[in-house]
C-alpha positions as CSV (number, residue, x, y, z in Angstrom):
1,X,0.0,0.1,0.0
2,X,1.2,3.6,-1.0
3,X,2.8,4.9,2.3
4,X,2.0,8.4,1.5
5,X,-1.7,7.7,2.2
6,X,-2.8,10.2,5.1
7,X,-5.5,9.7,7.6
8,X,-6.5,12.5,10.0
9,X,-7.6,10.9,13.3
10,X,-9.8,13.2,15.3
11,X,-10.6,11.8,18.6
12,X,-10.5,13.1,22.1
13,X,-10.5,9.7,23.8
14,X,-6.7,9.4,24.1
15,X,-6.6,5.7,24.7
16,X,-8.8,5.0,21.6
17,X,-6.7,7.4,19.6
18,X,-3.6,5.8,20.4
19,X,-5.2,2.2,19.5
20,X,-6.5,3.1,16.3
21,X,-3.4,5.1,15.3
22,X,-1.1,2.5,16.2
23,X,-3.2,0.1,14.1
24,X,-3.4,2.1,11.1
25,X,0.3,2.8,11.0
26,X,0.9,-0.8,11.3
27,X,-1.5,-1.0,8.1
28,X,1.2,1.5,6.3
29,X,-0.9,4.6,6.7
30,X,0.6,7.8,7.7
31,X,-1.8,9.0,10.7
32,X,-2.1,12.8,11.9
33,X,-3.9,13.1,15.0
34,X,-5.8,15.8,16.6
35,X,-8.2,15.7,19.8
36,X,-10.3,18.8,19.2
37,X,-12.1,20.5,16.2
38,X,-9.9,23.7,16.0
39,X,-6.6,21.5,15.5
40,X,-8.4,19.3,13.5
41,X,-9.2,21.9,11.0
42,X,-5.9,23.4,10.6
43,X,-4.3,20.0,10.1
44,X,-6.9,18.8,7.8
45,X,-6.8,21.9,5.5
46,X,-2.9,22.0,5.7
47,X,-2.1,18.4,4.8
48,X,-5.2,17.5,3.1
49,X,-5.3,13.9,4.2
50,X,-7.0,11.2,1.9
51,X,-9.4,10.2,4.7
52,X,-10.6,12.1,7.9
53,X,-11.7,10.0,10.7
54,X,-13.7,12.2,12.9
55,X,-15.3,11.7,16.1
56,X,-19.0,13.1,16.3
57,X,-18.6,14.4,20.1
58,X,-15.7,16.7,20.5
59,X,-14.7,19.3,23.0
60,X,-15.5,22.8,21.9
61,X,-16.8,22.2,18.2
62,X,-18.9,19.1,17.3
63,X,-17.8,16.9,14.5
64,X,-20.5,18.3,12.4
65,X,-19.2,21.7,12.6
66,X,-15.7,20.7,11.6
67,X,-16.9,18.9,8.5
68,X,-19.0,21.7,7.7
69,X,-16.1,24.2,8.0
70,X,-13.6,21.9,6.0
71,X,-16.3,21.5,3.2
72,X,-16.9,25.0,2.7
73,X,-13.3,25.5,2.3
74,X,-13.0,23.1,-0.5
75,X,-11.9,20.0,1.4
76,X,-13.5,17.1,-0.8
77,X,-11.8,13.9,0.4
78,X,-13.6,11.2,2.3
79,X,-14.8,11.9,6.0
80,X,-16.0,8.9,7.9
81,X,-17.6,10.1,11.2
82,X,-17.3,8.0,14.2
83,X,-20.5,8.0,16.4
84,X,-21.2,6.1,19.9
85,X,-23.9,3.3,19.6
86,X,-26.5,5.4,21.5
87,X,-26.2,8.6,19.3
88,X,-28.9,9.0,16.8
89,X,-27.3,8.8,13.4
90,X,-30.7,9.5,11.7
91,X,-29.9,13.0,13.1
92,X,-26.6,13.1,12.0
93,X,-27.5,12.4,8.2
94,X,-30.3,15.0,8.5
95,X,-27.8,17.5,8.6
96,X,-26.6,16.8,5.3
97,X,-23.1,18.2,6.1
98,X,-20.8,16.4,3.9
99,X,-20.1,13.2,5.8
100,X,-19.1,10.4,3.3
101,X,-19.7,7.5,5.9
102,X,-19.9,6.7,9.6
103,X,-18.9,3.8,11.9
104,X,-20.5,3.2,15.1
105,X,-18.4,2.8,18.2
106,X,-17.3,0.7,19.8
107,X,-16.1,-0.7,16.6
108,X,-13.8,-3.9,15.6
109,X,-10.3,-2.6,14.2
110,X,-10.5,-5.4,11.7
111,X,-13.9,-4.1,10.4
112,X,-12.3,-0.1,10.5
113,X,-9.5,-1.2,8.4
114,X,-11.2,-3.2,6.1
115,X,-13.5,-0.1,5.5
116,X,-10.6,2.2,5.1
117,X,-8.8,-0.3,2.6
118,X,-11.9,-0.6,0.5
119,X,-12.6,3.1,0.4
120,X,-8.6,3.9,-0.4
121,X,-8.9,1.3,-3.3
122,X,-12.2,2.6,-4.5
123,X,-11.1,6.2,-4.6
124,X,-7.8,5.3,-6.3
125,X,-9.6,3.2,-9.0
126,X,-12.8,4.9,-9.7
127,X,-13.6,8.1,-11.6
128,X,-15.7,10.5,-9.8
129,X,-18.2,9.5,-12.8
130,X,-19.5,6.3,-11.4
131,X,-23.2,6.5,-12.4
132,X,-26.3,4.2,-12.9
133,X,-29.1,5.1,-15.4
134,X,-32.8,4.2,-15.3
135,X,-35.9,5.4,-16.7
136,X,-35.6,9.3,-16.8
137,X,-33.1,9.1,-13.6
138,X,-29.3,8.8,-13.1
139,X,-27.9,8.0,-9.8
140,X,-24.4,9.4,-8.9
141,X,-23.3,7.4,-5.6
142,X,-20.0,9.1,-5.3
143,X,-21.7,12.5,-5.2
144,X,-24.9,11.4,-3.5
145,X,-27.2,12.9,-6.5
146,X,-29.9,11.6,-8.1
147,X,-30.7,13.6,-11.5
148,X,-34.2,13.3,-12.4
149,X,-35.2,14.9,-15.7
150,X,-32.2,17.0,-15.3
151,X,-33.1,18.1,-11.9
152,X,-30.5,17.3,-9.0
153,X,-31.8,15.6,-6.1
154,X,-29.5,15.4,-2.8
155,X,-29.9,11.9,-1.3
156,X,-29.0,11.3,2.4
157,X,-25.9,8.9,3.2
158,X,-28.5,6.1,3.8
159,X,-30.8,6.6,0.9
160,X,-27.7,6.8,-1.4
161,X,-26.7,3.4,0.0
162,X,-30.0,1.7,-0.2
163,X,-30.4,2.9,-4.0
164,X,-26.9,1.8,-4.9
165,X,-27.7,-1.6,-3.4
166,X,-31.0,-2.0,-5.4
167,X,-29.6,-0.5,-8.8
168,X,-26.9,-3.4,-8.4
169,X,-29.5,-6.0,-7.6
170,X,-32.2,-5.1,-10.2
171,X,-35.2,-7.2,-10.3
172,X,-34.1,-9.3,-7.5
173,X,-36.3,-9.9,-4.4
174,X,-34.1,-8.2,-1.6
175,X,-35.2,-9.4,2.2
176,X,-35.2,-6.5,5.0
177,X,-32.3,-8.3,6.8
178,X,-30.1,-8.4,3.7
179,X,-30.9,-4.8,3.1
180,X,-30.3,-3.7,6.8
181,X,-26.9,-5.5,6.8
182,X,-25.8,-3.9,3.8
183,X,-26.9,-0.4,4.6
184,X,-26.2,-0.3,8.2
185,X,-23.3,-2.9,8.7
186,X,-23.1,-6.2,10.6
187,X,-23.6,-4.6,14.2
188,X,-26.7,-2.5,13.2
189,X,-29.2,-1.9,16.1
190,X,-31.9,-0.9,13.6
191,X,-35.5,-2.1,13.4
192,X,-37.1,-2.7,10.3
193,X,-39.6,0.3,10.8
194,X,-36.6,2.2,10.4
195,X,-35.6,0.9,7.3
196,X,-39.2,1.0,5.8
197,X,-39.1,4.8,6.7
198,X,-36.0,5.1,4.7
199,X,-37.8,3.4,1.8
200,X,-40.7,5.9,2.2
201,X,-38.2,8.8,1.5
202,X,-36.6,7.3,-1.1
203,X,-39.8,6.8,-3.2
204,X,-40.6,10.1,-2.7
205,X,-37.8,11.1,-4.5
206,X,-37.8,8.5,-7.1
207,X,-41.5,7.7,-7.9
208,X,-44.0,9.7,-9.7
209,X,-46.6,8.3,-7.6
210,X,-44.9,7.0,-4.1
211,X,-48.0,5.6,-2.8
212,X,-48.0,3.3,-5.8
213,X,-44.3,2.6,-6.8
214,X,-43.1,1.6,-10.1
215,X,-39.8,0.8,-9.3
216,X,-39.1,0.3,-5.5
217,X,-42.1,-2.3,-4.8
218,X,-42.5,-4.0,-1.5
219,X,-42.7,-7.8,-1.4
220,X,-44.9,-8.7,1.3
221,X,-43.5,-10.5,4.2
222,X,-40.1,-10.5,2.7
223,X,-38.8,-7.2,1.7
224,X,-38.2,-5.2,-1.7
225,X,-37.7,-5.5,-5.2
226,X,-36.4,-2.8,-7.6
227,X,-38.4,-3.2,-10.8
228,X,-36.7,-1.9,-14.0
229,X,-36.4,-3.4,-17.2
230,X,-34.6,-1.5,-20.1
């Protein structure tokens, strides 16, 4: 792996920061550390790391504020938010402030490393223009956009993941558990009602008549199916 890949690790818990930094360095990454929002912003804007691992709860400034500030100043690399299990992730995505992804604490180090390796590979190999077309729409997962009749519609992190999974599995019945696993990850503490709520929101963005969906169809007792034939 390229030794020059930099990761900014912003975490006020010293023990956790030490453990994560040590593990990432052993994987060959260069780790820049910060324990508060102000230092984090300085380091990120000066060093332009490929990935920022950003704690949601920070002394002084919240992670969301740090993220908003660096995005406004033009930083467009990956920002992964670290959020504690009890914190409401729905609330996080509602702010739509430019987080690329998130991981829930306590996390397994192997999972974190796999996630980062994957993101780096994806970022190095993929053009920013990955896109999926269906009907009069185009989904651009890298920029969280749905373009419908040349109008841009922003998708939240979760809507983006859900739609991408459906588009990769068109015309296939997907059960709720599989979808929840894909979208929220292995340790997801999510109930099916939360998933259904995101589906309802996504339908409003995709379907011309969300109450009688043409694409994102419900399969009773099982889950969903994204129906689209060219």
